[in-house]
C-alpha positions in Angstrom: -31.4 41.2 -37.8 -32.9 40.3 -34.0 -36.1 38.7 -35.5 -34.3 36.6 -37.9 -32.5 35.1 -35.0 -35.4 34.4 -33.3 -37.5 33.1 -36.0 -34.7 30.6 -36.8 -35.2 28.9 -33.3 -37.3 26.2 -32.6 -39.6 26.4 -29.7 -39.3 23.0 -27.2 -42.0 20.8 -27.7 -45.0 21.0 -25.6 -44.5 18.7 -22.5 -48.0 17.6 -21.9 -49.7 14.3 -22.5 -51.2 14.9 -25.6 -47.5 16.3 -27.2 -45.8 12.9 -25.4 -48.0 10.7 -27.1 -48.1 12.5 -30.6 -44.2 12.2 -30.8 -44.7 8.0 -30.0 -47.0 7.9 -32.4 -45.0 10.1 -35.0 -41.9 7.9 -34.4 -43.8 4.6 -34.5 -45.4 5.5 -37.9 -41.7 6.1 -39.4 -39.5 3.0 -37.8 -42.7 0.5 -37.9 -40.4 -2.4 -37.7 -37.9 -1.3 -35.2 -39.5 -3.6 -32.4 -40.2 -6.9 -34.0 -43.9 -7.7 -35.8 -46.0 -4.7 -35.3 -48.8 -5.5 -32.9 -50.6 -1.7 -33.0 -49.0 0.0 -30.0 -46.9 3.1 -30.8 -43.2 2.6 -29.5 -40.2 4.8 -29.1 -36.7 4.3 -27.3 -36.9 6.1 -24.3 -33.5 7.8 -24.8 -35.0 9.6 -28.1 -38.4 10.5 -26.9 -35.5 12.5 -24.1 -33.8 14.1 -26.8 -37.1 15.0 -28.3 -38.0 17.0 -25.2 -34.6 18.2 -24.6 -34.3 16.5 -21.3 -31.0 16.2 -19.6 -29.2 15.8 -16.5 -28.9 19.8 -16.8 -32.6 20.1 -17.5 -34.4 22.2 -14.8 -35.6 19.6 -11.6 -39.0 20.8 -12.3 -39.1 19.7 -16.0 -37.4 16.5 -15.7 -40.4 15.5 -12.9 -42.7 16.9 -15.3 -41.4 14.7 -18.2 -41.0 11.6 -15.8 -44.6 11.9 -14.4 -46.0 12.4 -17.9 -44.2 9.3 -19.3 -45.3 7.3 -15.8 -48.8 8.2 -16.7 -49.3 7.8 -20.8 -46.5 4.8 -20.9 -45.9 1.5 -20.5 -42.0 0.6 -20.5 -40.7 -2.6 -22.1 -37.2 -3.4 -22.1 -35.8 -4.8 -25.7 -32.7 -6.5 -26.1 -30.2 -4.5 -28.2 -32.6 -1.4 -27.4 -32.9 -1.0 -24.2 -35.6 0.8 -22.5 -38.8 1.3 -25.1 -41.8 3.5 -24.1 -45.0 1.8 -25.3 -48.0 4.4 -25.7 -50.9 3.8 -23.8 -54.5 3.3 -25.4 -55.5 6.7 -26.5 -59.0 6.7 -24.6 -57.5 6.1 -21.4 -54.7 8.8 -21.5 -57.4 11.0 -23.2 -59.6 10.9 -20.3 -56.8 11.4 -17.7 -55.2 14.2 -19.5 -58.9 15.9 -19.5 -58.9 15.0 -15.8 -55.4 16.6 -15.5 -56.7 19.6 -17.4 -59.9 20.5 -15.8 -58.6 19.7 -11.9 -55.7 22.6 -11.6 -53.5 25.2 -13.7 -49.8 24.1 -12.5 -47.5 21.6 -12.8 -47.3 20.7 -9.2 -50.9 19.7 -9.2 -50.9 17.4 -12.0 -47.4 16.1 -10.8 -49.3 15.3 -7.4 -51.9 13.5 -9.4 -49.6 11.4 -11.0 -46.9 10.4 -8.0 -49.8 7.6 -7.2 -49.9 6.3 -10.6 -45.6 6.3 -10.3 -46.5 4.3 -7.3 -48.5 1.4 -9.1 -45.5 1.0 -11.7 -42.6 0.8 -9.4 -41.3 3.9 -7.7 -41.1 4.5 -4.3 -43.4 7.3 -2.5 -44.4 8.0 1.0 -47.9 8.1 -0.1 -48.2 5.0 -1.9 -46.1 2.4 0.2 -49.5 0.1 0.6 -49.0 -0.2 -3.1 -45.9 -1.1 -3.3 -46.4 -3.1 -0.3 -49.5 -5.4 -2.4 -46.7 -5.8 -5.4 -43.8 -7.1 -3.1 -45.8 -9.1 -1.1 -47.1 -11.3 -4.5 -43.1 -11.7 -4.9 -42.8 -13.0 -1.1 
């Protein structure tokens, strides 16, 4: 009976660049008109992607950080009225190159997260290492 219990549980989705992009593409194929006229880019509501990967407030901080880092690397963010935050998958060629570089770089999530930290500053989050990126963006608003 113990074997039956383990086979009925579904394993968590792989939290990788390719896994996130695959889920976004799958959702976009199933819901082609949810975001207006299709433009060839794959989209998914952020809350839906978080549910698919079981990212909650109670999820360990390391897993939440890895999820954020991957999303920052492989997705753009759009705000759509009536839906809210929508993640748009970046073009496969760019994301695949980044995924291959990260996979070859190191074996741990911490090195991937460090590499993504610089990318995250360019997309608007603050980081002590990326203040020059943030300043260059904020100077254009001054």
